[in-house]
KELUM-561687 format. One line per 8 residues: number of its first residue (from 1); their letters; for each residue x, y, z of C-alpha. Coordinates in steps of 0.001 Angstrom, whole numbers. Example, Ala and Ser with C-alpha at 12.3 -4.5 7.8 and 13.67 -1.06 7.14 Angstrom:
2
1> AS> 12300 -4500 7800 ~ 13670 -1060 7140
END
This chain:
623
1> MTMVPPPE> 162 -41 83 ~ 1316 3285 -1142 ~ 1975 6112 1467 ~ 241 9716 903 ~ 2560 12444 2037 ~ 811 14924 4123 ~ -325 18254 1718 ~ 2893 21346 1974
9> GVRSSADV> 3226 22461 4637 ~ 1528 20209 7207 ~ 3955 18373 9412 ~ 3513 14827 9126 ~ 2461 12849 12655 ~ 6011 11463 12989 ~ 8098 14971 12538 ~ 5932 16833 15045
17> QSRLERDF> 6824 13474 17957 ~ 10403 14460 16525 ~ 9566 17784 17194 ~ 7612 17370 20417 ~ 10696 15000 22138 ~ 13635 17249 21202 ~ 11557 20562 22494 ~ 11207 17910 25738
25> QETRARGA> 15095 17639 25858 ~ 16225 21105 24906 ~ 14312 22259 28268 ~ 15402 19634 30517 ~ 18963 20508 29731 ~ 18296 23888 30363 ~ 16985 23093 33991 ~ 13816 25498 33882
33> LPAPDGSI> 11786 22611 34607 ~ 11366 22580 37904 ~ 12512 19225 40460 ~ 9318 16895 39946 ~ 10256 15456 43694 ~ 6939 15922 45993 ~ 5480 17723 43802 ~ 1944 16029 43074
41> GATMFDQP> 1029 17201 39455 ~ 1811 20813 37283 ~ -657 23229 36072 ~ -2477 22900 32719 ~ -2540 26468 29882 ~ -5596 28531 30239 ~ -8452 28152 28091 ~ -10590 30595 26687
49> GSEDNSIT> -13474 29004 29328 ~ -10431 29618 32299 ~ -11716 31693 35563 ~ -9735 34294 37601 ~ -8694 32683 41038 ~ -9127 28845 39531 ~ -6393 26580 37721 ~ -6407 23514 36499
57> VLLGRDKL> -4054 20930 37935 ~ -2919 17827 36045 ~ -2354 14921 38146 ~ 210 11378 37020 ~ -1558 8442 37281 ~ 287 7334 40463 ~ -688 10855 42048 ~ -4436 10738 40571
65> QMAPAQSL> -6054 9965 44462 ~ -3577 12477 46601 ~ -5704 15353 45842 ~ -9135 15029 46872 ~ -11355 18009 47322 ~ -10887 20164 49500 ~ -7501 19390 50184 ~ -4565 22346 49903
73> VRIISRGD> -2452 23139 47641 ~ 1273 24957 47248 ~ 1868 26031 43429 ~ 5655 27196 42833 ~ 5207 29561 39833 ~ 7657 28348 37651 ~ 10059 31165 36266 ~ 9226 33884 38625
81> QRRYLGVV> 9517 31411 42112 ~ 5988 32786 43286 ~ 4449 31225 45682 ~ 710 30567 45753 ~ -1504 28207 48260 ~ -4984 27398 46260 ~ -8076 24050 47919 ~ -8898 21681 45038
89> TAGPFAEP> -12408 22718 44518 ~ -13327 20034 41461 ~ -12646 16745 41432 ~ -10212 14905 41296 ~ -11188 13695 37821 ~ -9313 10680 35251 ~ -9045 11728 31980 ~ -7127 9008 29415
97> DSLRADSN> -4397 10802 27767 ~ -5359 9953 23741 ~ -8636 9902 24098 ~ -11506 11566 24865 ~ -13390 10693 27522 ~ -16468 9740 25447 ~ -15214 7741 21710 ~ -16791 5576 20392
105> ILVTVATR> -14115 2929 21646 ~ -14006 3426 24932 ~ -17934 3608 24762 ~ -17888 768 23440 ~ -15563 -1693 25202 ~ -17323 4 28365 ~ -20530 -1611 26837 ~ -19447 -4378 25316
113> GGDYLPSF> -17498 -5932 28040 ~ -14130 -5280 27227 ~ -10722 -4457 29155 ~ -9376 -1688 27479 ~ -7865 744 29826 ~ -5839 3143 28092 ~ -3109 5402 30070 ~ -5042 8059 31671
121> HGRVQVTL> -3984 10742 34020 ~ -6389 12957 36758 ~ -7368 16259 36636 ~ -7960 18723 39000 ~ -9532 22125 39539 ~ -8029 24485 42386 ~ -8807 27501 43565 ~ -6391 30215 44367
129> MGEELADG> -6777 31271 48315 ~ -3681 33937 48057 ~ -372 34861 47506 ~ 1428 33082 50062 ~ 4522 36108 51209 ~ 8119 35531 52593 ~ 6804 36038 56806 ~ 3395 33095 55357
137> TLSPPRLR> 1178 35565 54948 ~ -1575 35374 52410 ~ -2312 38052 50130 ~ -4370 38599 47321 ~ -2607 36951 44037 ~ -1964 40124 41751 ~ -869 37228 38987 ~ -1755 33529 38304
145> PLPHSPVY> 670 30765 38107 ~ 2551 29969 35031 ~ 1735 26494 32722 ~ 3371 23584 34180 ~ 4482 24674 37364 ~ 4817 22276 40000 ~ 1724 21659 42953 ~ 2256 20388 46403
153> RLDEKESM> -167 19137 48551 ~ 308 20510 52410 ~ 254 18295 55296 ~ -2375 18022 57799 ~ -281 19918 60808 ~ -51 22854 57626 ~ -3121 22280 56267 ~ -4893 23392 60180
161> AVLKSAGD> -2600 26849 59569 ~ -3450 27598 56738 ~ -7912 26915 57120 ~ -7453 27993 60827 ~ -9781 25010 61280 ~ -8664 24513 65385 ~ -10936 25247 68273 ~ -11802 24322 71933
169> LRLGLAVG> -14797 23128 70368 ~ -14187 20307 68162 ~ -17368 19669 65340 ~ -15406 16923 62802 ~ -12725 16103 60756 ~ -12571 17926 57552 ~ -13599 16176 54299 ~ -10808 15855 51707
177> HEQLPVGI> -8432 15309 54929 ~ -7177 12078 56574 ~ -7595 13853 60564 ~ -8128 17571 59952 ~ -10094 18261 63101 ~ -12269 21214 62891 ~ -13479 23692 65863 ~ -15019 26907 67460
185> PSQMKSVL> -12085 28513 69117 ~ -14911 29429 72207 ~ -12378 32140 73951 ~ -12907 34883 71002 ~ -15573 37538 71475 ~ -15135 37242 67045 ~ -16765 33949 66585 ~ -19805 32937 69113
193> PRHTAILG> -20863 36112 70060 ~ -21614 36592 66896 ~ -24512 34280 66599 ~ -24469 31100 64680 ~ -27466 29265 62587 ~ -28063 25712 62405 ~ -29539 24938 58916 ~ -30954 21766 57173
201> TTGSGKST> -33659 19411 56448 ~ -35108 16624 58695 ~ -32602 13527 59067 ~ -29501 15598 58004 ~ -27489 16074 61272 ~ -29019 19006 62983 ~ -29692 17363 66279 ~ -26480 15563 66631
209> TVAELICQ> -24603 18429 65798 ~ -26741 20688 68514 ~ -25974 18129 70812 ~ -22494 17929 70033 ~ -22117 21664 70131 ~ -23615 21509 73422 ~ -20848 18773 75413 ~ -18571 20617 73987
217> AQAAGMAV> -19324 24287 74748 ~ -20713 21960 78707 ~ -17274 21504 79068 ~ -15174 24518 77767 ~ -17170 25936 80485 ~ -19833 28114 78566 ~ -23601 28207 80413 ~ -25848 26627 77368
225> VLLDVEGE> -29382 27451 78422 ~ -31170 25028 75089 ~ -35080 26183 74615 ~ -35702 22628 73697 ~ -39642 22228 71787 ~ -39628 19005 71285 ~ -38056 17520 74816 ~ -35382 15685 72554
233> YTHLHQPT> -32152 16685 74133 ~ -33982 15415 78076 ~ -31581 12568 78111 ~ -28343 14345 77111 ~ -26909 13199 81027 ~ -26892 9874 79876 ~ -24390 8280 77379 ~ -25742 6896 73911
241> TDARMRAS> -27639 4264 73660 ~ -28087 4513 70234 ~ -25842 1268 68129 ~ -25324 3000 65319 ~ -23700 6395 66943 ~ -21584 3780 69232 ~ -19924 2002 66343 ~ -19620 5990 65073
249> LSERGLEP> -17945 7433 67909 ~ -15368 4167 67965 ~ -14268 4531 64205 ~ -13015 8156 65765 ~ -11545 7149 68903 ~ -14170 8795 70992 ~ -16767 7143 73710 ~ -20153 7818 74129
257> RGLPAGSM> -20779 9509 77079 ~ -23550 11775 78846 ~ -22746 15368 80282 ~ -20973 14930 83957 ~ -22614 14744 86899 ~ -24204 18189 88518 ~ -23757 19372 85470 ~ -27417 19635 83964
265> TLYHLVNR> -30454 21163 85039 ~ -34130 20071 83291 ~ -36618 22694 83774 ~ -40117 22670 82336 ~ -43722 24842 83029 ~ -45471 24487 86170 ~ -49018 22550 84842 ~ -46809 20999 82061
273> ETANPDHP> -45349 17442 81373 ~ -41621 17048 79984 ~ -40161 14428 78328 ~ -37816 13038 80998 ~ -39772 12615 84164 ~ -37082 10517 85777 ~ -34300 13698 85064 ~ -32411 13536 88563
281> ARQQFSLQ> -32322 17609 88491 ~ -35535 18473 87623 ~ -37258 22152 88304 ~ -40661 22954 87256 ~ -40455 27055 87027 ~ -43088 29952 86352 ~ -43241 32196 84507 ~ -43760 35989 85493
289> FAHLSPYT> -46036 38257 84182 ~ -44656 41669 85301 ~ -41633 40491 83219 ~ -43632 40299 79989 ~ -43586 43741 77691 ~ -47276 44863 77283 ~ -46582 45119 73596 ~ -45175 42182 73478
297> IIEMLELN> -48164 40554 75133 ~ -50654 41989 72373 ~ -48272 40694 69712 ~ -48259 36954 71242 ~ -52388 36836 71146 ~ -52726 38800 68081 ~ -54744 40751 69327 ~ -56637 44058 66728
305> DPQSERFL> -56192 47491 66427 ~ -59030 48243 68838 ~ -58755 45334 71081 ~ -54921 46682 70982 ~ -56211 50071 72675 ~ -57948 48380 75027 ~ -55281 46550 76564 ~ -53091 48994 76684
313> YAYDLAKG> -55642 51368 78956 ~ -56574 48654 81060 ~ -52946 47769 81441 ~ -52318 51616 82197 ~ -55722 51543 84676 ~ -53613 48361 86232 ~ -50841 49855 87215 ~ -52531 53322 88567
321> VLRDTGTF> -54145 50626 91263 ~ -50646 49080 91814 ~ -49290 53104 92737 ~ -52055 53836 94947 ~ -51808 50877 97110 ~ -48290 50910 97359 ~ -47383 47971 95482 ~ -45038 49613 93377
329> PRGTASKE> -43625 52047 94198 ~ -43809 50070 97735 ~ -45607 52156 100378 ~ -44506 50287 103470 ~ -40514 50279 101815 ~ -37942 53564 103474 ~ -37009 56760 101574 ~ -34374 55231 99986
337> ERDSDEQF> -36031 52283 98417 ~ -39031 54196 97395 ~ -36812 56775 95484 ~ -35110 53356 93873 ~ -38184 52742 92388 ~ -39078 55772 91189 ~ -35516 55561 89486 ~ -36732 52349 87827
345> LLQLDEFE> -39843 53610 86735 ~ -38292 56365 84540 ~ -35486 54167 82650 ~ -38616 51479 82414 ~ -38619 50405 78494 ~ -41788 49162 78331 ~ -41091 47575 74853 ~ -38705 45093 76332
353> RGYPRMTL> -40876 44608 79988 ~ -43630 44818 81765 ~ -44476 47484 85256 ~ -42791 45065 88360 ~ -45495 44069 90336 ~ -48463 43577 87616 ~ -50167 39856 87497 ~ -52087 38866 85188
361> PLLLDVVT> -55095 38210 87789 ~ -55523 42352 88327 ~ -54930 42921 84584 ~ -57405 40212 84475 ~ -59801 42234 86651 ~ -59600 45344 85680 ~ -60725 44433 82498 ~ -63830 42668 83569
369> YCYSVVSK> -64749 45470 85093 ~ -64248 47610 82147 ~ -66614 45151 80783 ~ -68946 44707 82891 ~ -69633 49206 82580 ~ -69824 48426 79250 ~ -72239 45338 79600 ~ -73884 46683 82498
377> SEFRPFCK> -73116 43444 83877 ~ -71854 42745 88068 ~ -68338 42966 88148 ~ -67188 40571 90903 ~ -62972 41115 92026 ~ -61148 38103 92758 ~ -57135 39578 93065 ~ -56385 40639 96120
385> ELKTPEGI> -55032 44633 95108 ~ -59056 45603 94532 ~ -60697 43570 96982 ~ -59709 46300 99311 ~ -61141 49646 99612 ~ -57943 51326 97912 ~ -57995 49443 95167 ~ -61566 49323 94440
393> DSLTKHVD> -61135 53455 94439 ~ -58327 53640 92355 ~ -59696 51857 89218 ~ -63027 53944 89768 ~ -61009 56969 90320 ~ -58989 56631 86554 ~ -61777 54891 85039 ~ -63585 57093 82065
401> KKSLQSAS> -66723 55368 81390 ~ -67705 57390 78756 ~ -64213 56823 76843 ~ -65131 52816 77365 ~ -66992 52072 74600 ~ -67091 48476 72485 ~ -68511 45600 74710 ~ -67172 43397 71972
409> SWGKVRSV> -63654 44418 71788 ~ -63398 44661 76015 ~ -64854 40728 75940 ~ -62461 39522 73175 ~ -59702 40790 75550 ~ -60827 39904 79055 ~ -61206 35839 76518 ~ -57025 35856 75473
417> LWRLQRLK> -56917 37343 79007 ~ -59341 34248 80413 ~ -57559 31849 78703 ~ -53778 32083 79686 ~ -55187 32716 83038 ~ -55915 28962 82694 ~ -52734 27658 81827 ~ -51901 28660 85331
425> IFDQRSNE> -48092 29382 84784 ~ -47909 32409 85964 ~ -46619 34035 89001 ~ -47090 29985 90893 ~ -44857 29579 94043 ~ -45340 26572 96028 ~ -42592 23615 97518 ~ -42372 22294 93722
433> VQLLRHAS> -42447 25179 91491 ~ -40295 27979 91711 ~ -40293 31760 89708 ~ -37982 31204 86661 ~ -34675 33194 88038 ~ -32650 33784 84740 ~ -29686 34924 86633 ~ -29429 31518 87895
441> LLKPGHLS> -29222 29804 84331 ~ -25938 31880 83678 ~ -23866 28929 85650 ~ -19642 28206 83941 ~ -20116 24302 82505 ~ -23534 23959 82802 ~ -26107 23202 80412 ~ -30048 24677 80970
449> VIDLSDSG> -32470 22887 79244 ~ -35943 24398 79240 ~ -38751 21640 77559 ~ -41369 23113 76016 ~ -42202 19552 74323 ~ -46198 19542 76127 ~ -46892 24012 75956 ~ -49864 22865 73934
457> MTELTNIV> -49713 25549 71880 ~ -47317 28149 69606 ~ -48130 31621 71558 ~ -47099 29661 74650 ~ -43726 28323 73200 ~ -43064 31700 71903 ~ -44522 33609 75146 ~ -41689 31741 77440
465> IADLLRGI> -39225 32208 74441 ~ -40118 35796 74567 ~ -39425 36098 78519 ~ -36429 34031 78396 ~ -34671 36038 75532 ~ -35543 39012 77842 ~ -34650 38205 80551 ~ -31594 36001 80106
473> QEAQENTY> -29780 39544 78077 ~ -30932 41598 81404 ~ -29197 39095 83650 ~ -25358 38982 81220 ~ -26027 42830 81245 ~ -26057 43267 85193 ~ -23349 40574 85323 ~ -21152 42807 82629
481> TEYEQQRG> -22040 46220 84368 ~ -21402 44934 87649 ~ -17733 43227 85934 ~ -16291 46371 85083 ~ -17776 48104 88088 ~ -15537 46057 89585 ~ -12523 45668 87716 ~ -12469 49626 87279
489> GGNEVAPP> -11740 49498 91157 ~ -8515 47559 90846 ~ -10177 44445 91952 ~ -9206 41105 90774 ~ -12689 39828 89635 ~ -13714 36727 87284 ~ -14938 37276 84373 ~ -18823 37095 83161
497> PRVLLIIE> -19679 34318 81858 ~ -19426 33185 77780 ~ -23405 32327 77214 ~ -24370 30522 74302 ~ -27902 30551 73858 ~ -30054 27889 71262 ~ -32908 28085 69943 ~ -34210 24644 68656
505> EAHEFLSA> -36800 25521 65627 ~ -36773 29108 65460 ~ -39170 29181 62150 ~ -42099 28139 64826 ~ -40639 31770 66964 ~ -39390 33766 64360 ~ -40921 32924 60740 ~ -40666 35445 58117
513> ERIEKTPI> -45109 35787 58424 ~ -44659 35618 61998 ~ -42530 38894 61864 ~ -44666 40313 59907 ~ -47121 40384 62576 ~ -45090 41036 65622 ~ -42362 43525 64743 ~ -41978 44499 68356
521> LYQQVARI> -40696 41055 69093 ~ -38280 40918 66010 ~ -37162 44104 67469 ~ -36198 42767 70902 ~ -34608 39874 69180 ~ -32294 42472 67565 ~ -31570 44190 69938 ~ -30297 40985 72232
529> AKRGRKRW> -28303 40238 69136 ~ -26374 43034 68735 ~ -25787 43661 72754 ~ -24784 40329 73148 ~ -21741 40450 70694 ~ -20259 42584 73114 ~ -21696 40762 76434 ~ -20355 37578 75434
537> LGLVFVTQ> -24140 35970 74603 ~ -24129 34411 71898 ~ -27583 32710 70133 ~ -27999 29791 67735 ~ -31166 29667 65600 ~ -31613 25558 64127 ~ -34547 25000 61941 ~ -35415 22768 58840
545> LPQHLPRQ> -37108 25226 57047 ~ -34743 28418 56717 ~ -37194 29692 54102 ~ -39213 30370 56623 ~ -37236 32434 58249 ~ -37222 36289 57745 ~ -33964 37688 56125 ~ -33416 39881 58616
553> IFGLVNSY> -32397 37309 60782 ~ -29625 36199 58481 ~ -28416 40292 59127 ~ -27917 39259 62667 ~ -25869 35694 61987 ~ -22346 35639 60915 ~ -21876 31870 61641 ~ -23276 28892 59874
561> ILHKISDP> -23606 25144 60084 ~ -25021 24153 56594 ~ -26523 20083 55932 ~ -28230 18957 53318 ~ -31417 20689 51757 ~ -32555 19443 48674 ~ -34629 22606 47947 ~ -33645 23422 44974
569> QVASTLQK> -35262 27595 45784 ~ -34499 27353 48791 ~ -30768 27052 48292 ~ -30189 29248 46054 ~ -31810 31768 48146 ~ -29087 30882 50911 ~ -25866 31203 47759 ~ -27452 34768 47831
577> TISGIDAG> -27767 35877 51313 ~ -24129 33892 52830 ~ -21281 35185 51080 ~ -17790 33206 51546 ~ -19002 29726 50174 ~ -17242 28721 46737 ~ -19436 27150 44301 ~ -18318 24098 44486
585> LWNRLPGL> -19559 23631 47997 ~ -22624 24905 47176 ~ -23181 22654 45135 ~ -22497 19567 46563 ~ -25362 20991 49504 ~ -27960 19124 48181 ~ -26370 15785 48009 ~ -24920 15751 51961
593> APGQAIVS> -24945 12307 53642 ~ -25875 12878 57398 ~ -23956 14378 59136 ~ -21863 15596 56723 ~ -22287 20167 57145 ~ -20733 22765 55145 ~ -18604 24799 58250 ~ -18767 28760 57504
601> FPHMTRPM> -17240 30630 61089 ~ -15829 34296 61034 ~ -11910 32578 62530 ~ -11888 29692 59412 ~ -10115 31305 56445 ~ -12824 29587 54089 ~ -16210 27410 54765 ~ -15077 24187 54652
609> LVSIDPAP> -16664 20541 54407 ~ -17102 18981 57805 ~ -18013 15442 58682 ~ -19984 16401 62677 ~ -18616 14090 65303 ~ -21491 11553 66728 ~ -23443 12956 69851 ~ -21437 11214 72758
617> GQLRLID> -24743 11847 74992 ~ -28127 10272 74610 ~ -30780 11865 71936 ~ -34778 10758 72628 ~ -35485 11872 68521 ~ -31818 10915 66563 ~ -32283 13612 63416
END
């Protein structure tokens, strides 16, 4: 068979191969190629579709699995010797050397049962983190590594230093590394007090993450308060008995363990059941009605404008009764105490808390009196203040009977207050029931679980949460004020406790729909969040329905733990809201396995995919 010569000006394949061989030998002779010792690959030429800060790296067949996703690499640019650090954000992919991966011959062999495996190489996509300066710091890269620059993988110790993933509150291990722990530094005021969101669908592992965070925070000496709406964490004082959890713990060299004895208290509302009646440190508690802002009550009870006007009118009447009867300001107190009471009232912000010594029975009696006036019915008081001549005289003196108007509005206010009264959760005292003292929850190294699993109604749950948020914030502020005063006098005093307040099922308390109806409640939460950042009070919002949280809440959050979110619309909304997470991690979000999460905290160089440690304590319901 006669070989047809190539057209004029076109080299034959033999000529091309010969030319490539000569170029390669000449380049090696000049010493321009760096020594490959220790390198796992080399950078590739850029293509028309190349993106800034993204480099394609080719790996030899024997190095194909040495650069898994999330591993860190160092690139020493050929020629100028600039050093760059990057992270593998895609790959490794296996590609044949001399054929297209979808070529007819490879497709045929794969589908017809052949055993042909051509030579191949690996390819990964590396996102540049920055240029490494002589002192080890990173600066934004001005240039790109030149083609065929050697690439080296960082070991675990170097990776931890670059990623700044260390912390005494261990979360788990970084995916793509052998043993790279990821944690949260509990002592850094720029981390936890800037607030956290734990998001993910049902079964994605949120409860395990919360339980692990609680155990780590307690061990680090933090005061942890958990609002448990399902009673899921009421058994954390016991080691886990779940076989899967125990097996996973064993794989990581960890042991099942409950919280230390005496480090956990389980609180539940009076006249409500708890998910763990056998807990050794169980305490029934009652709320103080006087702590609730009248405006918060209006929003929680969803009163309309006319009803709200009547509620506030009755509230002012009740304040007059308390003053006239010497209940508050205290009539039998010393002059100094009365002056202190008056000063307290001058500083009182009723958008944050209610009038001192205000009780639900007194307010209900005042509303009932106003209703009896307009409906011309009989009035019989049952609160102690209105059973005295001074009390009833005060009420009748202050009421403007001509302005009371609609009996239906007064009747509605009366009915919703009666509904609250029938719950019997306010101002109850006995040997077994105590008023909730928020300052007592702020004990270093102690977990306080507020079991709301038997609240029975969303309004009641939200009232308890609102009271706890306000009360804990006020107690922490008082502690901080006292600490600063004592320290200002040159005394050696212990610093205030670091507080972590975790709100489970946050979408039920702070849903977008509810925020529109309860703007005062949101403003209260926002104030607590902003003040908490300066007072070591960190909030953690946990929800399986992040789409129900308003965007304003995400504006209060700086740290995220994102478990699997399969709804593309929700993921897209979060991607527009949360900055700093690269596209490669967002693409993996819908397919995360249970227990995996994208973790983003301010102390970390970049967000990471983490395999969360199993919970050592017992969970009632395993998510």
